[in-house]
C-alpha positions in Angstrom: 14.2 24.3 -21.6 10.5 24.9 -20.0 9.4 21.3 -21.8 12.4 19.5 -20.1 11.4 21.0 -16.9 7.8 20.1 -17.2 8.8 16.5 -18.0 10.9 16.3 -15.1 8.5 17.5 -12.6 5.9 15.0 -14.2 8.4 12.2 -13.6 9.1 13.3 -9.9 5.3 13.4 -9.4 4.8 10.3 -10.9 7.4 8.7 -8.8 5.9 10.4 -5.5 2.6 8.9 -6.4 4.1 5.3 -7.3 5.8 5.1 -4.3 2.6 6.4 -2.0 0.6 3.8 -3.8 3.3 1.2 -3.1 2.9 2.2 0.9 -0.7 2.6 0.8 -1.3 -1.1 -1.0 1.1 -2.4 1.4 0.1 -1.3 4.7 -3.5 -2.5 3.2 -2.5 -5.8 2.5 -0.8 -6.2 6.1 -4.2 -5.1 7.8 -6.3 -7.6 5.8 -3.8 -10.2 7.2 -4.1 -9.0 10.4 -7.7 -9.3 10.2 -7.8 -12.5 8.6 -5.3 -13.7 11.2 -7.1 -12.6 14.2 -10.7 -13.5 13.1 -9.2 -17.1 12.4 -7.5 -17.5 15.6 -10.9 -16.7 17.4 -12.8 -18.7 15.2 -10.3 -22.1 15.7 -9.9 -21.1 19.5 -13.8 -22.2 20.1 -12.9 -25.6 18.1 -10.7 -26.5 21.1 
């Protein structure tokens, strides 16, 4: 019985970690896209 509880709590912890990791990398990717977009926008603005 204790082993089942340990296993289910471990699975729940891994799922939370996976969700947090997904959100972290999603936000990180969006920030990098914004950095490249605004940097490129400033660079190409001077070409006109």
